[in-house]
N, CA, C and O of each residue as an XYZ file, in Angstrom:
924
protein
N      67.261    108.407    100.281
C      67.181    110.189     99.970
C      67.983    110.381     98.628
O      67.708    111.168     97.722
N      68.951    109.563     98.689
C      69.997    110.082     97.109
C      69.163    109.462     96.226
O      69.443    108.264     96.222
N      68.153    109.745     95.376
C      67.051    109.484     94.579
C      68.033    109.643     93.206
O      68.954    110.447     93.347
N      67.932    108.942     91.854
C      68.513    109.579     90.562
C      68.004    111.182     90.087
O      68.592    112.096     89.510
N      67.175    111.091     90.414
C      66.584    112.621     90.144
C      67.375    113.559     90.864
O      67.986    114.430     90.246
N      67.440    113.457     92.364
C      68.745    114.172     93.004
C      70.058    114.289     92.706
O      70.592    115.398     92.724
N      70.724    113.196     92.403
C      71.951    113.128     91.879
C      72.069    113.913     90.438
O      73.042    114.662     90.349
N      71.541    113.863     89.749
C      71.291    114.538     88.189
C      71.175    116.245     88.779
O      72.093    117.024     88.521
N      70.298    116.567     89.355
C      70.073    117.955     89.714
C      71.710    118.536     90.571
O      72.312    119.525     90.151
N      72.209    117.710     91.784
C      73.749    117.681     92.130
C      74.531    117.935     91.371
O      75.104    119.007     91.563
N      74.877    117.261     90.371
C      75.828    117.018     89.512
C      75.379    117.836     88.184
O      75.979    117.496     87.164
N      74.515    118.756     88.062
C      74.393    119.293     86.781
C      74.880    120.814     87.436
O      74.386    121.836     86.961
N      75.744    120.880     88.404
C      76.429    122.045     88.765
C      77.268    121.949     89.458
O      77.116    121.280     90.480
N      78.884    122.781     89.090
C      79.734    122.445     89.923
C      79.833    122.721     91.649
O      79.077    123.362     92.379
N      80.841    122.108     91.899
C      81.023    122.289     93.518
C      81.408    123.573     94.264
O      81.656    123.521     95.469
N      81.471    124.831     93.516
C      81.394    126.240     93.945
C      80.228    126.437     94.413
O      79.927    126.915     95.507
N      79.308    125.928     93.270
C      77.799    126.201     93.619
C      77.160    125.311     94.745
O      76.329    125.706     95.562
N      77.638    124.154     94.661
C      77.417    123.252     95.904
C      77.762    124.094     97.391
O      77.107    123.979     98.427
N      78.568    124.675     97.256
C      79.207    125.354     98.674
C      78.388    126.478     98.948
O      77.983    126.791    100.068
N      78.085    127.262     97.555
C      76.999    128.439     97.856
C      75.630    128.301     98.191
O      74.852    129.137     98.650
N      75.403    126.708     97.785
C      74.155    126.765     98.171
C      73.778    126.099    100.080
O      72.833    126.041    100.866
N      75.308    125.711    100.002
C      75.114    125.231    101.523
C      74.891    126.266    102.485
O      74.079    126.120    103.398
N      75.794    127.650    102.277
C      75.689    128.631    102.627
C      74.451    128.963    103.096
O      74.187    129.163    104.281
N      73.342    129.049    101.766
C      72.024    129.262    101.876
C      70.998    128.281    102.832
O      69.958    128.596    103.410
N      71.549    127.257    102.781
C      70.682    126.400    103.627
C      71.008    126.494    105.156
O      70.214    126.413    106.094
N      72.278    126.672    105.183
C      72.873    127.049    107.126
C      72.614    128.483    107.231
O      72.858    128.972    108.334
N      72.154    129.291    106.287
C      72.184    131.012    106.388
C      73.429    131.645    107.319
O      73.280    132.473    108.218
N      74.827    130.984    106.832
C      75.775    131.400    107.065
C      76.925    130.866    106.261
O      76.910    129.711    105.836
N      78.128    131.862    106.004
C      79.060    131.114    105.662
C      80.201    130.309    106.329
O      80.217    130.234    107.557
N      81.266    129.634    105.503
C      81.731    128.591    106.602
C      83.377    128.821    106.204
O      83.732    129.657    105.373
N      84.241    128.000    106.885
C      85.693    127.816    106.459
C      85.483    126.588    106.858
O      85.989    126.521    107.979
N      85.087    125.716    106.617
C      85.622    124.487    106.630
C      84.489    123.546    106.082
O      83.441    124.080    105.715
N      84.627    122.176    106.000
C      83.941    121.208    105.471
C      84.234    121.399    103.615
O      83.230    121.221    102.926
N      85.365    121.695    102.974
C      85.660    121.853    101.755
C      87.321    121.275    101.720
O      87.883    121.026    102.787
N      88.049    121.088    100.369
C      89.173    120.839    100.361
C      90.057    122.524    100.296
O      89.533    123.634    100.196
N      90.992    122.298    100.358
C      91.403    123.806    100.204
C      92.996    123.763     98.921
O      93.834    122.970     99.351
N      93.162    124.016     98.419
C      94.101    123.953     97.641
C      93.747    123.292     96.121
O      92.621    122.856     95.880
N      94.766    123.269     95.195
C      94.468    123.131     93.959
C      95.215    121.147     93.812
O      96.222    120.636     94.302
N      94.146    120.599     92.944
C      94.660    119.121     92.440
C      94.728    119.290     91.479
O      94.342    120.260     90.826
N      95.455    117.993     91.046
C      95.603    117.556     89.564
C      94.294    117.111     88.923
O      94.479    115.899     88.811
N      93.166    117.352     88.471
C      92.361    116.722     87.719
C      92.511    116.091     86.091
O      92.671    116.706     85.036
N      92.434    115.142     86.259
C      92.634    114.307     85.306
C      91.677    114.393     84.172
O      92.096    114.183     83.034
N      90.425    114.684     84.380
C      89.314    114.886     82.993
C      88.781    116.689     83.932
O      87.829    116.776     84.707
N      89.586    117.706     83.593
C      89.318    119.040     83.849
C      87.598    119.433     83.362
O      86.836    120.136     84.025
N      87.357    118.930     82.366
C      86.043    119.276     81.379
C      84.868    118.423     82.009
O      83.666    118.643     81.863
N      85.549    117.246     82.854
C      84.446    116.380     83.094
C      83.196    116.774     84.012
O      83.601    117.523     84.901
N      82.085    116.585     84.096
C      80.887    116.751     84.917
C      81.355    116.590     86.493
O      82.006    115.658     86.966
N      80.925    117.571     87.068
C      81.129    116.708     88.927
C      80.101    115.704     88.983
O      79.002    115.497     88.469
N      81.282    114.882     90.224
C      80.598    113.481     90.439
C      80.179    113.755     92.056
O      80.457    114.778     92.682
N      79.418    112.547     92.590
C      78.604    112.413     94.239
C      78.681    111.369     94.310
O      78.281    110.673     93.377
N      79.256    110.782     95.507
C      79.068    109.813     95.710
C      79.661    109.638     97.269
O      80.212    110.520     97.928
N      79.450    108.537     97.591
C      79.412    108.366     99.072
C      81.422    107.614     99.618
O      82.071    106.679     99.149
N      81.667    108.394    100.498
C      83.374    108.286    100.729
C      83.493    106.599    100.759
O      82.545    106.016    101.285
N      84.063    106.179    100.485
C      84.876    105.146    100.952
C      86.701    104.878    101.319
O      87.504    104.258    100.623
N      86.901    105.454    102.390
C      88.192    105.657    102.788
C      89.160    104.766    102.751
O      88.820    103.597    102.570
N      90.478    105.055    102.898
C      91.400    104.323    103.028
C      92.673    104.815    103.209
O      92.774    105.774    102.444
N      93.853    104.635    103.913
C      95.190    105.188    103.889
C      96.272    104.298    103.123
O      96.366    103.091    103.343
N      97.204    105.072    102.072
C      98.461    103.966    101.560
C      99.573    104.689    101.894
O      99.545    105.814    102.394
N     100.977    103.783    101.506
C     101.841    104.271    101.363
C     102.931    104.149    100.300
O     103.282    102.974    100.409
N     103.571    104.638     99.454
C     104.284    104.465     98.629
C     105.557    104.455     98.713
O     106.230    103.770     97.943
N     106.135    105.274     99.737
C     107.836    105.512     99.618
C     108.478    104.726    100.819
O     109.621    105.029    101.163
N     107.653    103.526    101.607
C     108.666    102.915    102.579
C     108.429    101.257    102.112
O     107.276    100.875    101.912
N     109.197    100.627    102.008
C     109.762     99.261    101.393
C     108.395     98.546    102.083
O     107.754     98.919    103.065
N     108.229     97.606    101.371
C     107.290     96.574    101.849
C     107.852     95.824    103.125
O     109.044     95.539    103.014
N     107.263     95.449    104.293
C     107.316     94.534    105.203
C     106.435     93.423    105.545
O     106.673     92.378    106.150
N     105.526     93.812    105.103
C     104.578     92.551    105.225
C     104.738     91.596    103.827
O     105.579     91.797    102.951
N     103.853     90.645    103.832
C     104.194     89.061    102.818
C     103.488     89.551    101.479
O     102.650     90.450    101.415
N     103.869     88.966    100.664
C     102.948     89.083     99.148
C     101.294     88.880     99.825
O     100.379     89.703     99.835
N     101.320     87.612    100.309
C      99.848     87.383    100.630
C      99.393     88.252    101.406
O      98.270     88.512    100.975
N      99.639     88.973    102.469
C      99.093     89.615    103.158
C      98.788     90.876    102.556
O      97.704     91.386    102.838
N      99.617     91.500    101.721
C      99.388     92.645    100.924
C      98.405     92.800     99.774
O      97.830     93.834     99.435
N      98.298     91.364     99.133
C      97.244     91.059     98.261
C      96.056     91.112     99.058
O      95.139     91.905     98.847
N      96.085     90.053    100.204
C      94.550     90.309    100.990
C      93.783     91.919    101.334
O      92.595     92.235    101.397
N      94.922     92.643    101.495
C      94.674     94.040    102.193
C      93.775     94.770    100.684
O      92.788     95.505    100.649
N      94.560     94.228     99.643
C      94.255     94.911     98.679
C      92.559     94.648     98.224
O      91.819     95.552     97.836
N      92.147     93.150     98.382
C      90.944     92.885     97.941
C      90.082     93.199     98.980
O      88.904     93.403     98.687
N      90.452     93.283    100.197
C      89.574     93.821    101.001
C      89.152     95.438    100.682
O      87.989     95.825    100.794
N      90.099     96.186    100.333
C      89.835     97.384     99.981
C      88.961     97.223     98.738
O      87.956     97.934     98.738
N      89.160     96.356     97.579
C      88.290     96.563     96.306
C      86.990     96.079     96.894
O      86.232     96.943     96.452
N      86.312     95.347     97.529
C      85.324     95.087     98.050
C      84.699     96.131     98.938
O      83.486     96.094     99.146
N      85.531     97.143     99.521
C      84.837     98.115    100.314
C      84.492     99.100     99.631
O      83.433     99.689     99.850
N      85.573     99.545     98.411
C      84.962    100.376     97.486
C      83.860    100.184     96.450
O      83.512    101.080     95.681
N      83.475     99.288     96.469
C      82.608     98.478     95.556
C      81.341     99.081     95.267
O      80.470     98.709     96.053
N      81.009     99.781     94.512
C      79.583    100.510     94.479
C      78.355     99.799     95.012
O      77.569    100.593     95.531
N      78.017     98.715     95.033
C      77.065     97.636     95.490
C      75.685     98.579     95.287
O      74.907     98.587     96.241
N      75.402     99.225     94.322
C      74.161     99.984     93.953
C      73.921    101.088     94.799
O      72.752    101.366     95.067
N      74.797    101.724     95.237
C      75.071    103.242     95.526
C      76.492    103.806     94.881
O      77.550    103.177     94.886
N      76.315    104.943     94.404
C      77.430    105.970     94.415
C      78.742    106.141     95.140
O      78.729    106.815     96.171
N      79.612    105.731     94.817
C      80.891    105.585     95.556
C      82.170    106.519     95.160
O      82.442    106.615     93.963
N      82.867    107.126     96.003
C      84.065    107.786     95.612
C      85.132    107.137     97.089
O      85.027    107.151     98.316
N      86.212    106.574     95.990
C      87.581    106.194     96.607
C      88.187    107.282     97.473
O      88.889    107.837     96.627
N      88.361    107.881     98.474
C      88.906    108.496     99.284
C      90.408    108.238     99.897
O      90.430    107.595    100.947
N      91.603    108.648     99.384
C      92.691    107.501     99.576
C      93.556    108.474    100.057
O      93.808    109.424     99.316
N      94.196    108.397    101.471
C      95.088    109.500    102.079
C      96.436    109.027    101.812
O      96.714    108.038    102.489
N      97.549    109.505    100.878
C      98.832    109.193    101.212
C      99.123    109.353    102.524
O      98.778    110.503    102.795
N      99.631    108.758    103.619
C     100.511    108.977    104.751
C     101.903    109.236    105.070
O     102.374    109.554    106.162
N     102.685    108.997    103.608
C     103.727    109.032    104.058
C     104.237    110.399    104.181
O     103.640    111.281    103.564
N     105.488    110.764    105.051
C     105.713    112.119    105.378
C     105.813    113.144    104.066
O     105.788    114.362    104.240
N     105.914    112.621    102.895
C     106.009    113.703    101.885
C     105.210    112.717    100.883
O     105.766    111.880    100.172
N     103.909    112.934    100.937
C     102.695    111.883     99.809
C     102.978    112.319     98.516
O     103.195    113.485     98.184
N     102.964    111.044     97.591
C     103.057    111.174     96.181
C     104.605    110.707     95.619
O     105.099    110.938     94.515
N     105.068    110.122     96.536
C     106.117    109.623     95.973
C     105.665    108.729     94.588
O     106.041    109.002     93.448
N     105.176    108.111     94.790
C     104.616    107.023     93.958
C     103.440    107.116     93.815
O     102.817    107.606     94.757
N     102.705    106.698     92.628
C     101.081    106.855     92.295
C     100.821    105.329     92.178
O     101.222    104.263     91.710
N      99.910    105.931     92.898
C      98.969    104.328     93.094
C      97.654    104.634     91.975
O      96.958    103.706     91.561
N      97.521    105.491     91.727
C      96.300    105.672     90.384
C      97.192    105.782     89.179
O      98.213    106.462     89.075
N      96.603    104.952     88.236
C      97.016    105.115     86.894
C      96.001    104.576     85.870
O      94.807    104.820     86.041
N      96.436    103.824     84.769
C      95.655    103.214     83.795
C      94.851    102.022     84.321
O      93.669    101.934     83.990
N      95.444    101.026     85.177
C      95.072     99.818     85.535
C      93.837    100.390     87.005
O      92.616    100.256     86.928
N      94.358    100.821     87.856
C      93.284    101.039     88.805
C      92.183    102.098     88.713
O      91.134    102.089     89.357
N      92.669    103.232     87.604
C      91.382    103.795     87.103
C      89.764    102.971     86.695
O      88.592    103.068     87.061
N      90.728    101.988     85.533
C      89.566    101.297     85.100
C      89.116    100.329     85.757
O      87.943    100.025     85.541
N      89.704     99.732     86.518
C      89.423     98.393     87.568
C      88.151     99.267     88.606
O      87.013     98.798     88.646
N      88.463    100.390     89.301
C      87.435    100.924     90.285
C      86.286    101.355     89.160
O      85.074    101.226     89.336
N      86.818    101.805     88.164
C      85.178    102.170     87.468
C      84.527    101.114     86.759
O      83.501    101.321     86.110
N      85.064    100.002     86.847
C      84.325     98.722     86.608
C      83.620     98.290     87.720
O      82.657     97.585     87.419
N      83.815     98.518     89.155
C      83.316     98.236     90.283
C      82.715     99.161     90.579
O      82.780     99.374     91.789
N      81.706    100.350     89.647
C      81.263    101.279     89.917
C      81.426    102.233     90.550
O      80.418    102.934     90.634
N      82.356    102.617     91.097
C      83.142    103.784     91.703
C      83.153    104.873     90.673
O      83.694    104.726     89.576
N      82.456    106.122     91.105
C      82.370    106.914     90.438
C      83.566    108.153     90.206
O      83.328    109.148     89.522
N      84.850    107.919     90.877
C      85.975    108.792     90.984
C      87.051    108.580     92.497
O      87.034    107.877     93.507
N      87.842    109.548     91.963
C      88.871    109.480     92.960
C      89.410    110.779     93.866
O      90.110    111.559     93.221
N      89.244    111.033     94.898
C      90.010    112.053     95.877
C      91.142    111.422     96.528
O      91.081    110.327     97.087
N      92.266    112.210     96.429
C      93.416    111.866     97.008
C      94.352    112.918     97.351
O      94.194    114.008     96.801
N      95.260    112.770     98.139
C      96.579    113.716     98.128
C      97.639    113.363     97.286
O      98.451    114.124     96.759
N      97.542    111.748     97.178
C      98.899    111.383     96.470
C      98.658    111.614     95.035
O      97.689    112.183     94.533
N      99.887    110.984     94.325
C      99.900    111.014     92.879
C      99.428    110.156     91.758
O      99.489    108.929     91.830
N      98.977    110.763     90.764
C      98.621    110.054     89.537
C      99.292    109.799     88.466
O     100.201    110.569     88.155
N      99.086    109.006     87.904
C     100.355    108.866     86.201
C      99.369    108.170     85.041
O      98.196    107.870     85.260
N      99.958    107.997     83.956
C      99.428    107.201     82.741
C      98.206    108.419     82.446
O      97.026    108.068     82.433
N      98.537    109.673     82.245
C      97.913    110.239     81.136
C      97.516    110.131     80.140
O      98.435    109.774     79.402
N      96.498    110.246     79.553
C      96.253    109.468     78.076
C      95.393    108.383     77.898
O      94.500    108.193     77.073
N      95.907    107.567     79.003
C      95.517    105.915     79.578
C      94.382    105.801     80.412
O      93.600    104.851     80.447
N      94.350    106.849     81.087
C      93.272    106.587     82.334
C      91.452    106.233     82.049
O      90.906    106.635     81.021
N      90.974    105.737     82.721
C      89.687    105.347     82.455
C      88.859    107.173     81.912
O      89.004    108.255     82.482
N      88.213    106.913     80.919
C      87.420    108.065     80.369
C      86.191    108.110     81.590
O      85.921    107.123     82.274
N      85.596    109.264     81.710
C      84.377    109.367     82.671
C      84.654    108.870     84.133
O      83.722    108.650     84.906
N      85.966    108.700     84.484
C      86.310    108.320     85.826
C      87.037    109.926     86.324
O      88.133    110.297     85.905
N      86.480    110.450     86.944
C      87.326    111.812     87.562
C      88.459    111.520     88.593
O      87.888    111.236     89.646
N      89.538    111.475     88.725
C      90.485    111.662     89.810
C      91.215    112.995     89.776
O      91.819    113.597     88.889
N      90.919    113.268     91.180
C      91.817    114.597     91.837
C      92.678    114.108     92.759
O      92.407    113.507     93.799
N      94.118    114.511     92.150
C      95.304    114.264     92.857
C      95.893    115.173     93.405
O      95.718    116.282     92.899
N      96.690    115.096     94.474
C      97.614    115.848     95.185
C      99.150    116.225     93.908
O      99.771    117.268     93.708
N      99.265    115.014     93.373
C     100.880    115.417     92.235
C     100.602    114.457     91.599
O      99.523    113.866     91.657
N     101.727    114.115     90.766
C     102.137    113.352     89.474
C     103.247    112.665     89.950
O     103.917    113.215     90.823
N     103.665    111.244     89.424
C     104.460    110.852     89.785
C     104.742    109.848     88.671
O     103.826    109.027     88.719
N     105.507    109.569     87.789
C     106.058    108.422     86.699
C     106.102    106.786     87.495
O     106.128    105.770     86.801
N     106.105    106.739     88.735
C     106.256    105.455     89.113
C     105.460    105.039     90.519
O     105.110    105.920     91.304
N     105.295    104.135     90.683
C     104.417    103.679     91.733
C     104.969    103.024     92.688
O     104.320    102.131     93.233
N     106.537    103.371     93.184
C     106.962    103.319     94.074
C     106.465    101.954     94.863
O     106.044    100.996     94.214
N     106.542    101.928     96.329
C     105.980    100.697     96.948
C     104.567    100.833     97.534
O     104.377    100.803     98.750
N     103.497    100.997     96.559
C     102.555    101.269     96.711
C     101.448    100.360     97.123
O     100.998     99.452     96.423
N     100.920    100.787     98.708
C     100.276     99.700     99.526
C      99.496    100.134    100.491
O      99.868    100.688    101.526
N      97.938     99.784    100.026
C      97.175     99.835    101.194
C      97.389     99.838    102.620
O      98.120     98.934    103.026
N      96.878    100.723    103.566
C      97.415    100.516    105.132
C      96.255    100.254    105.913
O      96.187     99.288    106.672
N      95.164    101.242    105.721
C      94.076    101.253    106.776
C      93.050    100.690    105.838
O      93.412    100.649    104.662
N      91.734    100.206    106.135
C      90.699    100.891    105.417
C      89.420    100.869    106.216
O      89.070    100.114    107.124
N      88.686    102.104    105.525
C      87.570    102.693    106.645
C      87.593    103.952    107.607
O      86.695    104.762    107.837
N      88.718    103.887    108.037
C      89.341    104.908    108.860
C      89.052    106.546    108.298
O      88.985    106.986    107.150
N      88.908    107.256    109.704
C      88.821    108.796    108.803
C      89.944    109.027    108.162
O      90.931    108.318    108.358
N      89.951    110.197    107.186
C      91.172    110.572    106.424
C      91.078    112.145    106.508
O      90.128    112.752    107.002
N      92.368    112.797    105.870
C      92.132    113.949    105.701
C      92.884    114.449    104.544
O      94.112    114.541    104.539
N      92.141    114.761    103.589
C      92.630    115.253    102.351
C      92.560    117.002    101.803
O      91.610    117.690    101.427
N      94.021    117.297    101.965
C      93.824    118.921    101.969
C      92.738    119.765    102.639
O      91.762    120.379    102.209
N      93.290    119.559    103.906
C      92.419    120.388    105.094
C      90.891    119.878    105.201
O      90.028    120.453    105.865
N      90.684    118.645    104.399
C      89.269    118.228    104.838
C      89.428    116.999    105.610
O      90.369    116.253    105.336
N      88.698    116.738    106.448
C      88.681    115.260    106.989
C      87.443    115.184    106.671
O      86.559    116.041    106.687
N      87.431    113.376    106.186
C      86.606    112.787    105.895
C      86.132    111.862    105.937
O      86.504    111.156    104.999
N      84.830    110.987    107.108
C      84.631    109.797    107.289
C      84.100    108.854    106.478
O      83.295    109.193    105.610
N      84.432    107.685    106.626
C      83.923    106.553    105.671
C      82.261    107.085    105.804
O      81.736    107.682    106.743
N      81.760    106.710    104.723
C      80.301    107.198    104.056
C      79.634    108.401    104.165
O      78.411    108.539    104.136
N      80.690    109.509    104.326
C      80.243    110.915    104.181
C      79.835    111.156    102.415
O      80.301    110.512    101.475
N      79.121    111.957    102.374
C      78.827    112.099    100.835
C      79.293    113.386    100.427
O      79.104    114.433    101.047
N      80.028    113.229     99.147
C      80.824    114.135     98.935
C      80.748    114.430     97.256
O      80.722    113.523     96.424
N      80.712    116.082     96.886
C      80.469    116.435     95.567
C      81.726    116.896     95.479
O      82.338    117.460     96.387
N      82.326    116.546     93.836
C      83.578    117.033     93.768
C      83.859    117.341     92.343
O      83.522    116.405     91.619
N      84.324    118.264     91.763
C      84.752    118.571     90.571
C      86.563    119.091     90.081
O      87.580    118.813     90.717
N      86.492    119.708     89.079
C      88.083    120.041     89.217
C      88.388    121.537     90.324
O      89.433    122.181     90.418
N      87.366    121.706     90.892
C      87.871    122.571     91.563
C      87.975    122.338     93.250
O      88.133    123.241     94.071
N      87.852    120.994     93.521
C      88.284    120.163     94.930
C      86.650    119.788     95.130
O      85.818    120.026     94.256
N      86.352    119.204     96.338
C      85.638    118.495     97.038
C      85.075    119.466     98.073
O      85.709    120.422     98.517
N      83.614    119.081     98.478
C      82.766    119.670     99.836
C      81.933    118.471    100.267
O      81.301    117.811     99.443
N      81.939    118.271    101.217
C      81.073    117.175    102.289
C      79.444    117.712    102.243
O      79.190    118.768    102.822
N      78.574    117.124    101.691
C      77.051    117.488    102.128
C      76.487    116.760    103.124
O      76.036    115.637    102.897
N      76.461    117.184    104.038
C      75.688    116.950    105.616
C      74.286    116.489    104.981
O      73.647    116.991    104.056
N      74.015    115.343    105.800
C      72.588    114.550    105.369
C      71.223    115.615    105.641
O      70.365    115.817    104.782
N      71.221    116.183    106.887
C      70.459    117.168    106.880
C      70.010    117.634    105.949
O      68.877    117.335    105.572
N      70.765    118.482    105.331
C      71.017    119.202    104.377
C      70.494    119.218    103.005
O      70.010    120.114    102.312
N      70.766    117.780    102.781
C      70.380    116.914    101.571
C      69.283    117.360    100.896
O      69.211    117.910     99.796
N      68.500    117.082    101.623
C      66.812    117.123    100.706
C      66.550    118.694    100.243
O      65.669    119.006     99.443
N      67.330    119.502    100.785
C      66.941    121.214    100.586
C      67.405    121.651     99.739
O      66.991    122.695     99.236
N      68.839    120.722     99.124
C      69.699    121.539     98.446
C      69.559    121.905     96.782
O      70.352    122.476     96.034
N      68.274    121.356     96.544
C      67.782    121.850     95.047
C      67.289    123.150     95.134
O      67.605    123.962     94.264
N      66.440    123.516     96.211
C      65.902    124.950     96.480
C      66.978    125.818     96.562
O      67.043    126.857     95.905
N      67.980    125.369     97.483
C      69.004    126.429     97.764
C      69.797    126.653     96.564
O      70.381    127.725     96.406
N      69.855    125.730     95.725
C      70.538    126.490     94.398
C      70.115    126.946     93.646
O      70.758    127.577     92.807
N      68.498    126.776     93.637
C      67.749    127.842     92.601
C      67.689    128.988     93.518
O      67.559    130.066     92.939
N      67.741    129.026     94.635
C      68.128    130.596     95.556
C      69.275    131.475     95.284
O      69.314    132.705     95.241
N      70.373    130.437     95.078
C      71.502    130.821     94.912
C      71.599    131.252     93.349
O      72.059    132.326     92.960
N      71.221    130.495     92.746
C      71.080    131.312     91.416
C      70.321    132.010     90.890
O      70.590    132.387     89.749
N      69.311    132.362     91.414
C      68.610    133.440     91.112
C      68.705    134.666     91.918
O      67.917    135.592     91.727
N      69.656    134.720     92.835
C      70.276    135.968     93.164
C      71.755    136.293     92.589
O      72.281    137.331     92.992
N      72.326    135.630     91.847
C      73.461    135.910     90.874
C      72.911    136.513     89.696
O      73.516    137.461     89.195
N      71.749    136.057     89.138
C      71.357    136.759     87.946
C      71.431    137.938     87.989
O      72.344    138.514     87.397
N      70.489    138.616     88.703
C      70.536    140.017     88.473
C      71.909    140.884     88.228
O      72.125    141.840     87.482
N      72.701    140.220     89.090
C      74.115    141.081     88.969
C      74.428    140.903     87.757
O      74.375    141.829     86.947
N      74.765    139.817     87.469
C      75.003    139.027     85.996
C      74.667    139.881     84.583
O      75.427    140.371     83.748
N      72.968    139.841     84.692
C      72.437    140.228     83.784
C      72.653    142.067     83.593
O      72.964    142.599     82.527
N      72.443    142.687     84.689
C      72.875    144.009     84.901
C      74.252    144.181     84.171
O      74.304    144.804     83.111
N      75.500    143.560     84.812
C      77.025    144.190     84.348
C      76.865    143.680     82.744
O      77.740    144.205     82.055
N      76.196    143.015     82.167
C      76.462    142.930     81.048
C      75.530    143.602     80.001
O      75.476    143.166     78.850
N      74.692    144.824     80.474
C      74.043    145.705     79.662
C      75.011    147.193     79.591
O      75.659    147.685     80.515
N      74.854    147.743     78.075
C      75.539    148.865     78.019
C      75.493    149.780     79.144
O      74.488    149.732     79.853
N      76.292    150.498     79.389
C      76.337    151.767     80.280
C      76.154    151.394     81.766
O      75.690    152.113     82.651
N      76.586    150.197     81.861
C      76.248    149.659     83.545
C      77.010    150.847     84.291
O      77.875    151.518     83.728
N      76.645    151.025     85.486
C      77.373    151.760     86.614
C      77.274    151.287     87.867
O      76.994    150.109     88.086
N      77.422    151.868     88.491
C      77.228    151.428     90.051
C      75.863    151.632     90.459
O      75.467    150.950     91.404
N      75.013    152.507     89.878
C      73.888    152.654     90.489
C      72.943    151.498     89.971
O      72.025    150.954     90.585
N      73.439    151.235     88.568
C      72.984    150.001     88.090
C      73.083    148.608     88.950
O      72.292    147.711     89.239
N      74.548    148.910     89.223
C      74.889    147.666     90.660
C      74.004    147.863     91.421
O      73.031    147.141     91.208
N      73.888    148.675     92.402
C      73.148    149.188     93.484
C      71.674    148.344     93.435
O      71.363    147.428     94.196
N      70.851    148.903     92.334
C      69.701    148.122     92.251
C      69.720    146.703     91.941
O      68.759    145.995     92.242
N      70.747    146.242     91.361
C      71.011    144.688     91.014
C      71.223    143.944     92.125
O      70.675    142.848     92.242
N      72.114    144.489     93.159
C      71.916    144.279     94.645
C      70.918    144.254     95.280
O      70.858    143.537     96.279
N      70.202    144.776     95.011
C      68.810    144.941     96.050
C      67.575    144.036     95.628
O      66.789    143.497     96.407
N      67.558    143.972     94.168
C      66.838    143.048     93.668
C      67.444    141.301     94.163
O      66.783    140.262     94.173
N      68.764    141.488     94.495
C      69.002    140.128     94.707
C      69.008    139.740     96.334
O      68.751    138.638     96.817
N      69.313    140.763     96.920
C      69.067    140.703     98.178
C      67.426    140.390     98.627
O      67.175    140.052     99.784
N      66.441    140.523     97.689
C      64.702    140.472     97.948
C      64.774    138.866     97.799
O      63.812    138.332     98.352
N      65.646    137.987     97.209
C      65.536    136.746     96.590
C      65.536    135.743     97.950
O      66.648    135.768     98.476
N      64.671    134.952     98.587
C      64.892    134.080     99.539
C      64.425    132.776     99.041
O      64.520    131.774     99.750
């Protein structure tokens, strides 16, 4: 279902537009299905990214208790889990420490490694560092910033996680940009391009009318009526 053409269509608009299109598709507004709050976007001007969530949890504040061999094996298993393997993936990593983000798991090394594995980007409530050295065209939305990596370690792989109020299951389709992320339900996916067109068409009369000289509430009413007729 996720064709190159559909990917291009969905990543040509921002995440707020996708949220609006989901409202058109469902016929109602919603207070769930998207992140809440601000992120540190390492490439604010980068176009949106789309991919299937590859979930994991980590800690950075708790000293290591497992052997180096166990920690390395778990890290390798995580690399294998997030690798693209022919479909777009996003690494979704929840820092489960009491205070997330003491240390930064994301920096120059991991941004380049995951980009090389075909991953499109990262969504995390944890920390990022190494600004100016992060991989280009690889979006990271992080909860905070930290100069150190602390005791960074992967804890679990493939379990449901929660990032800024959004519960994400492994395999969920996510759309994200500097505004945050939203889950796209599979049943709605085929109809999203039409819903994007409808939403854009509804907004156009209001925007165009407001830019005309002498714009008034009467003009606004006419534009609103025109927008309401678009289905």
